C-alpha positions, 0 to 999 in steps of 0.5 A, spaced: 976 828 253 972 835 252 976 840 255 972 844 261 969 851 261 973 856 265 969 861 268 975 866 269 977 866 262 970 867 259 969 873 264 976 876 261 973 875 254 967 878 255 970 884 258 975 884 253 970 884 248 966 890 251 971 894 254 967 894 260 968 891 267 963 893 271 957 888 272 954 892 277 955 886 283 961 884 285 958 877 287 957 876 280 963 872 278 963 868 284 955 866 282 958 865 274 963 860 277 958 856 280 954 856 274 960 854 270 961 848 275 954 846 273 955 846 266 962 842 267 958 837 271 953 835 265 959 831 261 957 835 255 961 833 248 965 839 245 959 841 241 955 842 247 961 846 251 961 850 245 954 852 245 954 853 253 960 858 252 956 862 247 951 863 251 955 865 257 958 870 252 952 873 250 949 873 257 956 876 260 956 881 255 949 883 255 950 884 263 956 889 262 953 893 257 946 893 261 950 896 267 954 901 263 947 904 260 945 905 268 952 908 269 951 913 263 944 915 263 940 917 269 936 910 268 936 909 276 931 915 277 926 912 273 919 911 277 916 904 276 909 906 278 904 901 281 906 895 277 900 890 276 903 882 277 900 876 275 902 870 279 900 862 281 902 855 280 904 853 273 899 851 268 894 855 272 892 861 267 897 866 269 900 866 262 893 867 258 891 873 264 898 876 263 897 876 255 890 879 256 893 885 260 899 886 255 894 888 249 891 894 254 894 900 250 895 903 256 900 898 259 907 895 258 909 888 258 916 885 258 917 883 251 922 877 249 926 882 245 927 887 250 930 882 256 934 878 251 937 884 248 936 890 253 942 894 251 941 900 249 935 902 252 929 901 247 927 909 248 934 911 245 934 906 239 934 908 232 930 906 226 936 901 224 935 897 231 935 890 229 933 887 236 926 884 234 929 881 228 934 877 232 929 875 237 924 873 232 930 868 229 932 866 236 924 864 237 924 860 230 930 856 233 927 855 239 920 853 236 923 848 231 927 845 237 922 844 242 915 844 237 911 840 243 912 847 247 907 850 242 902 845 244 902 847 252 904 854 251 902 857 244 904 864 246 911 862 243 908 864 236 909 871 238 916 870 237 921 876 240 914 880 241 912 874 246 911 875 254 917 873 258 916 871 266 919 876 271 924 870 272 927 871 265 930 878 267 935 874 272 938 870 266 944 874 266 945 874 273 946 867 273 940 865 278 936 861 274 938 857 267 931 857 263 930 854 256 929 861 253 937 863 255 940 856 254 936 852 248 942 851 244 945 847 250 943 840 251 941 841 258 935 841 262 932 847 265 935 849 272 931 853 276 934 851 283 941 850 285 944 856 284 945 862 289 939 866 290 938 873 293 931 875 292 932 882 294 938 883 289 934 879 284 928 884 285 933 890 285 935 887 278 928 886 276 926 893 277 933 896 274 930 892 267 923 895 268 927 902 269 931 900 263 925 899 258 921 905 260 927 910 260 925 915 254 919 912 252 911 914 253 909 913 260 905 906 261 903 902 267 907 895 268 903 888 267 908 883 269 907 875 271 912 871 274 912 865 280 913 870 286 910 866 291 916 864 295 919 871 294 913 876 296 916 879 302 922 882 297 917 883 292 913 888 296 919 891 299 921 893 292 915 895 289 911 897 295 905 900 291 904 894 287 898 889 286 898 882 285 892 877 282 894 870 284 890 864 280 889 858 284 888 851 281 887 844 283 894 842 285 893 835 282 892 838 275 897 842 276 902 837 277 900 833 272 900 838 267 907 841 269 910 835 268 908 834 261 910 841 259 917 841 262 918 834 259 916 837 252 921 842 253 927 837 256 925 833 250 927 838 245 933 840 249 936 833 251 932 828 248 927 823 251 926 824 259 923 819 264 916 821 265 916 818 272 922 821 274 919 828 272 912 826 275 915 825 282 919 832 281 913 836 279 909 833 284 914 835 289 915 842 287 907 843 287 907 840 294 912 845 296 909 851 293 902 849 296 905 848 303 908 855 302 902 858 300 898 855 306 904 858 311 906 864 308 903 870 312 904 875 306 899 871 302 893 875 306 896 881 304 891 886 302 895 888 296 893 881 293 887 878 290 886 871 290 882 868 284 880 861 282 882 858 275 875 856 274 872 863 275 878 866 270 877 861 265 869 862 265 870 869 264 877 871 262 875 879 261 871 879 267 876 877 271 881 882 268 876 887 269 875 885 277 883 885 278 883 892 275 878 895 279 882 892 285 888 896 283 884 902 282 884 902 275 879 903 270 879 897 264 878 902 258 873 900 253 879 900 248 882 895 252 877 890 253 875 890 246 883 888 244 882 883 250 876 880 246 879 880 240 885 877 242 881 871 245 877 870 238 884 870 234 888 866 239 885 859 241 889 855 246 889 849 241 892 853 235 898 849 234 895 842 237 891 840 243 896 839 249 895 832 252 896 830 259 893 826 264 893 825 272 895 817 270 902 819 270 901 820 278 898 814 279 904 811 275 908 813 280 904 810 286 900 816 288 893 815 290 888 820 287 883 820 292 889 821 297 892 827 293 885 830 293 885 829 301 892 832 302 890 838 298 883 839 301 886 844 306 888 848 300 882 847 296 878 849 302 882 856 303 881 858 296 875 855 294 878 851 289 874 845 286 877 838 284 878 839 277 874 833 273 877 833 266 874 829 260 
């Protein structure tokens, strides 16, 4: 029988390795214990447990070093000025829009090498800093383990310079267990089931932005995440923020996200039951649409709502519209960089991503009934029923 992971022992080992004990949050050990309990419940073999222990060590030591940086330097005084967020359902064009904004020379986006290895602050790093190389190696391993993910998410070819979602900043807070932190461990991603505290999560997100802009040239942040359930806390943390919210046909969202997540899970744990995945992701889509329809902050004047079909028809024009909404100019050099990006990075460069709404029929759903169910959402945001060839 495989010996279970012991949270207290792993916390003590991380503290001994770094010589640090301040996690910046007295509740973290309790939350880490809940994550370890989840890992132990998976029934992994000795190799799986060893891999999980290594990930825990990495995240805990990174957390301790990150907080030590804040204790040592005046990072907390950094001002995060008018950040620009992109949000929307999975598979609704948010990553492409974020990618376009990230090539604006005046903008700064989170990069995987930074959130995977945030200490010391990049602005203090020397010429021998090897974090980009380490993150590139990590991403080569991720892409080799989950090659199908490149079909739905070709941006993974950016390796360590890729664009993480905002949720990735919570990995070492043990709020989520994302594949970009846990890819070596034979487990499905866990984005629910761990203790959450949106206000604390955005404080940590802001701390990460402060860390990464400290002693670097001033730029405005362009960010992307699934923020619809946490709007109140996001705007409390960033009252001068703006957000663009892309809206797509929920039926297509449910089918597309099912295949994307199944491809990721297959690389980590082996074949998965597509019907189980389809039910799960349809339920998640329903919950998200229900939140969008009921949350009063969805109508906040700081949010610009855009149809996915309009964005796909004119990506750069949509970005320009968002910049104008934020009171910022889309400079000519930024627009040129965005058009070059589109020309140089076709979405099917690693193979065509294939999915079908037949999956929803296979779990007993009637597509006409689904379209009727989501009609109030489509009417509110002008989202057409999407017909795919």
